[in-house]
C-alpha positions in Angstrom: -11.5 -23.1 -7.5 -12.4 -19.4 -8.1 -14.8 -17.4 -6.0 -17.5 -17.5 -8.7 -17.3 -21.4 -8.8 -18.1 -21.9 -5.1 -21.5 -23.5 -4.8 -22.3 -21.6 -1.6 -22.3 -18.3 -3.5 -25.7 -17.4 -4.8 -24.6 -14.3 -6.6 -21.3 -12.5 -7.2 -21.4 -9.0 -8.7 -19.2 -6.0 -8.8 -21.0 -4.5 -5.9 -21.7 -7.5 -3.6 -21.9 -11.1 -2.7 -25.0 -13.2 -1.8 -24.4 -16.4 0.2 -26.4 -19.5 0.6 -27.8 -19.8 4.1 -26.5 -23.4 4.2 -22.9 -22.3 3.6 -20.5 -24.4 5.7 -18.0 -22.5 7.9 -15.1 -24.0 5.9 -16.4 -22.5 2.7 -16.9 -19.1 4.4 -13.2 -19.3 5.6 -12.1 -20.2 2.1 -13.9 -17.2 0.6 -12.2 -14.9 3.2 -8.8 -16.3 2.3 -9.4 -15.8 -1.4 -10.6 -12.3 -0.9 -7.5 -11.5 1.2 -5.3 -12.8 -1.7 -7.2 -10.8 -4.3 -7.0 -7.6 -2.3 -3.3 -8.1 -1.6 -2.5 -8.9 -5.2 -4.5 -6.2 -6.9 -2.1 -3.4 -6.0 0.8 -5.4 -7.4 -1.1 -6.3 -10.6 -2.1 -2.7 -11.1 1.5 -1.6 -10.7 2.8 -4.2 -13.1 0.1 -3.3 -15.6 1.1 0.4 -15.4 4.8 -0.4 -15.7 4.1 -2.5 -18.8 2.0 0.3 -20.3 4.6 2.9 -19.5 7.3 0.9 -21.3 5.3 -0.3 -24.2 3.0 2.7 -24.8 4.6 5.9 -23.5 2.4 8.5 -22.0 -0.6 6.3 -21.2 -1.3 7.3 -17.6 -4.2 9.5 -18.7 -5.8 6.5 -20.4 -5.0 4.3 -17.3 -6.8 6.8 -15.1 -9.9 6.6 -17.4 -9.8 2.8 -17.6 -9.4 2.2 -13.9 -11.3 5.1 -12.4 -8.4 5.6 -10.0 -6.7 8.8 -9.2 -3.5 9.7 -11.1 -1.4 9.8 -7.9 -2.8 6.5 -6.7 -1.7 4.9 -10.0 1.7 6.5 -9.7 2.1 5.1 -6.2 1.3 1.6 -7.4 3.8 1.9 -10.2 6.5 3.4 -8.0 6.3 0.5 -5.5 6.1 -2.1 -8.2 9.2 -0.5 -9.9 11.1 -0.6 -6.7 10.5 -4.4 -6.3 11.1 -6.7 -9.1 8.7 -9.7 -9.0 11.4 -12.1 -7.7 12.0 -9.8 -4.7 8.4 -9.5 -3.6 7.4 -11.5 -0.6 4.1 -13.3 -1.0 3.7 -13.6 2.8 3.7 -9.8 3.1 1.3 -7.2 1.8 1.8 -4.5 -0.8 1.7 -2.0 2.1 4.6 -3.8 3.8 6.6 -3.3 0.6 5.5 0.4 0.3 6.8 1.0 3.9 10.4 0.2 2.8 10.3 1.2 -0.8 12.2 4.4 -0.3 15.2 2.4 1.2 18.1 1.0 -0.7 17.7 -2.6 -1.9 19.7 -4.3 0.9 17.8 -2.4 3.5 14.5 -3.3 1.8 15.4 -6.9 1.9 16.6 -6.8 5.5 13.4 -5.2 6.8 11.1 -7.4 4.7 12.9 -10.5 5.8 12.5 -9.5 9.4 8.8 -8.6 9.0 8.2 -12.0 7.4 10.2 -13.9 10.0 8.6 -12.1 12.9 5.1 -12.0 11.2 4.9 -8.2 11.7 1.9 -6.3 10.7 2.5 -3.3 8.5 2.2 -1.0 11.5 4.7 -3.1 13.5 7.1 -3.0 10.5 6.7 0.8 10.5 7.4 1.0 14.2 10.5 -1.2 14.0 11.8 0.6 10.9 11.5 4.0 12.7 13.2 2.6 15.7 16.0 1.1 13.6 16.5 4.3 11.6 16.6 6.4 14.8 19.3 4.1 16.1 21.3 4.5 12.9 20.9 8.3 13.3 22.6 8.3 16.7 19.5 7.6 18.8 17.3 10.5 17.5 13.8 9.9 18.5 11.7 8.2 15.8 8.5 8.8 17.7 7.7 12.3 19.0 9.0 12.6 22.5 7.3 15.0 24.8 5.3 17.7 22.9 3.5 17.2 19.7 2.1 19.8 17.4 -1.2 19.6 15.5 -1.3 21.0 12.0 -4.7 22.0 10.6 -5.1 22.4 6.8 -8.1 23.8 5.0 -8.5 22.5 1.5 -11.3 21.7 -1.0 -13.3 18.5 -0.4 -12.2 17.2 -3.8 -8.6 17.5 -2.8 -9.3 15.7 0.5 -10.8 12.8 -1.4 -7.8 12.5 -3.6 -5.4 12.7 -0.6 -7.4 9.9 1.2 -7.1 7.7 -1.9 -3.4 8.4 -2.2 -2.8 7.5 1.5 -4.9 4.4 1.2 -3.0 3.3 -1.9 0.2 3.5 0.3 -1.5 1.5 3.0 -1.5 4.5 5.4 -4.0 6.6 7.2 -4.2 10.2 5.9 -2.5 11.5 9.1 0.4 8.9 8.8 0.8 9.6 5.1 0.8 13.4 5.5 3.3 13.1 8.3 5.5 10.9 6.2 5.4 13.2 3.2 6.1 16.3 5.3 9.0 14.6 7.2 10.4 13.3 3.9 10.4 16.8 2.4 12.1 18.2 5.4 14.7 15.4 5.4 15.4 15.9 1.7 15.5 19.7 2.1 12.7 20.1 -0.4 11.4 23.7 -0.8 8.5 24.9 -2.7 9.4 26.7 -5.9 
């Protein structure tokens, strides 16, 4: 049964849901489960749609931005994660954000961390914490979390850029602070320098 077929829903529109006052708790729980599945699946679907379009109709990202109303970088992130995980390797019990956390790793490492996250029922944040600790251990015990002093970086940028950065971070399943930290640390690790 789809959401729109539930008798306890009086109205279902793009911008809201109206429920019958007599809705049983079980129906309310079922709606929540279906919404969770839709939200979790939509990033994968968008990534797969983009990959198909990229292969079948080269240079279509501009059209995809117009069709979806999503930012170019958000769409690129969906496609990047979808490209890193063939459908048979995706774990239905884990979110798109779980997969995004390990997407930069080699395949065997991705599978290892996703298997652990699934077995241990880790949230995305717990997977991130465990991954950082594991990588720190591999790197000779270097601290994965800042030990001692932390520095705060303040950046002034136009509001329109901030909105785009927030969307990009959300598409990765991260807060803006976590996403920015990840991007900056990745650039330092890769030795990336501005041209």
